[in-house]
C-alpha positions as CSV (number, residue, x, y, z in Angstrom):
1,M,0.0,-0.2,0.0
2,M,1.3,3.5,-1.5
3,Y,-1.0,5.4,1.3
4,N,-0.3,6.7,4.5
5,L,-2.9,5.8,7.0
6,N,-3.3,5.2,10.8
7,I,-4.3,2.3,12.2
8,M,-6.3,1.4,15.2
9,E,-7.3,-2.2,16.1
10,V,-11.2,-1.6,17.9
11,E,-12.8,-4.9,19.4
12,F,-11.8,-7.3,16.4
13,M,-11.9,-4.7,13.9
14,T,-9.6,-2.8,11.9
15,V,-10.3,0.7,11.2
16,K,-7.6,3.0,8.9
17,T,-7.9,6.6,8.9
18,V,-6.7,8.8,6.1
19,D,-7.2,12.4,5.3
20,S,-9.4,13.7,2.0
21,N,-6.5,14.2,0.2
22,E,-4.8,10.8,0.6
23,A,-8.0,9.4,-0.4
24,R,-8.7,11.1,-3.6
25,N,-5.3,10.0,-4.5
26,N,-5.5,6.7,-3.7
27,W,-8.8,5.8,-3.9
28,R,-8.5,2.2,-5.9
29,E,-6.3,1.1,-3.5
30,M,-8.5,2.2,-0.6
31,L,-11.6,0.2,-2.0
32,D,-9.4,-3.0,-2.3
33,T,-8.4,-2.6,1.2
34,V,-12.0,-2.5,2.4
35,M,-13.2,-5.3,0.4
36,A,-10.2,-7.9,0.7
37,Q,-8.7,-7.1,4.3
38,D,-12.1,-6.9,6.1
39,V,-10.9,-3.3,6.9
40,D,-12.8,-0.3,7.6
41,I,-11.4,3.2,6.4
42,V,-12.3,6.5,8.0
43,V,-11.6,9.6,5.8
44,T,-11.2,13.1,8.0
45,R,-11.4,16.4,6.5
46,Y,-9.5,19.2,9.0
47,N,-8.6,16.3,11.1
48,K,-12.3,15.4,11.6
49,P,-13.6,12.2,10.4
50,V,-15.9,12.9,7.7
51,V,-16.9,9.5,5.7
52,T,-16.6,6.2,6.6
53,M,-15.6,3.4,3.8
54,V,-17.3,-0.2,4.8
55,S,-17.6,-3.2,2.6
56,Y,-21.1,-3.3,1.3
57,E,-22.0,-7.1,3.4
58,D,-21.1,-5.3,6.3
59,Y,-23.4,-2.2,5.1
60,L,-26.2,-4.4,4.5
61,I,-26.1,-5.8,8.0
62,V,-26.1,-2.2,9.6
63,Q,-28.2,-0.5,7.0
64,D,-31.2,-0.8,9.1
65,D,-29.6,0.2,11.8
66,L,-28.2,3.3,9.8
67,V,-31.7,4.3,8.8
68,R,-33.3,4.0,12.5
69,R,-30.6,6.5,13.9
70,R,-30.6,8.7,10.9
71,A,-34.2,9.4,11.4
72,E,-33.3,9.7,15.3
73,R,-31.0,12.2,14.5
74,K,-33.0,14.2,12.3
75,T,-35.7,14.2,14.7
76,R,-33.6,15.6,17.0
77,Q,-32.1,18.2,14.7
78,Q,-35.6,19.3,13.9
79,L,-36.6,19.5,18.1
80,E,-32.9,21.5,18.8
81,S,-34.2,23.8,15.6
82,E,-37.3,24.5,16.9
83,S,-36.4,25.0,20.5
84,L,-34.0,27.6,19.0
85,A,-36.3,29.1,17.2
86,T,-39.1,29.4,20.2
87,M,-36.4,30.4,22.6
88,I,-35.3,33.6,20.3
89,A,-39.3,34.5,19.6
90,A,-39.4,34.1,23.8
91,E,-36.6,36.6,24.0
92,R,-38.6,39.4,21.4
93,V,-41.5,39.0,23.6
94,L,-39.9,39.7,27.2
95,A,-37.8,42.3,26.0
96,R,-41.0,44.2,24.9
97,E,-42.1,46.9,27.0
98,W,-44.7,45.7,29.3
99,D,-45.2,48.9,31.3
100,T,-47.8,50.8,28.5
101,P,-51.4,51.8,29.3
102,E,-52.7,49.1,26.6
103,E,-50.3,46.2,28.0
104,D,-51.8,46.4,31.4
105,E,-55.2,46.7,30.1
106,A,-54.6,43.4,28.1
107,W,-53.7,41.6,31.7
108,A,-56.5,43.0,33.5
109,D,-58.6,41.1,31.4
110,L,-57.0,38.1,32.3
């Protein structure tokens, strides 16, 4: 293999890490490594993991779990987004001047 990899054993699983530039330059070798050696490859960008290469056989095994986890993540992100929007709207309401006669009148009716 001609490309540089950080190798780590994770519970009977070999994970190799390569940056995105090396991945682009060594794509075929990486595919061969994943298919032939039962190795997963993590591709990083600016030292942060962004993509994982796994064999198609392994992907089929975890596909249902991935669908479930992605749906959970999407729901969580949507809730966080809605929560942030609610907080911003609440801040605008709370920042208003509440001492006007109109506001006092509206509160008196409650």
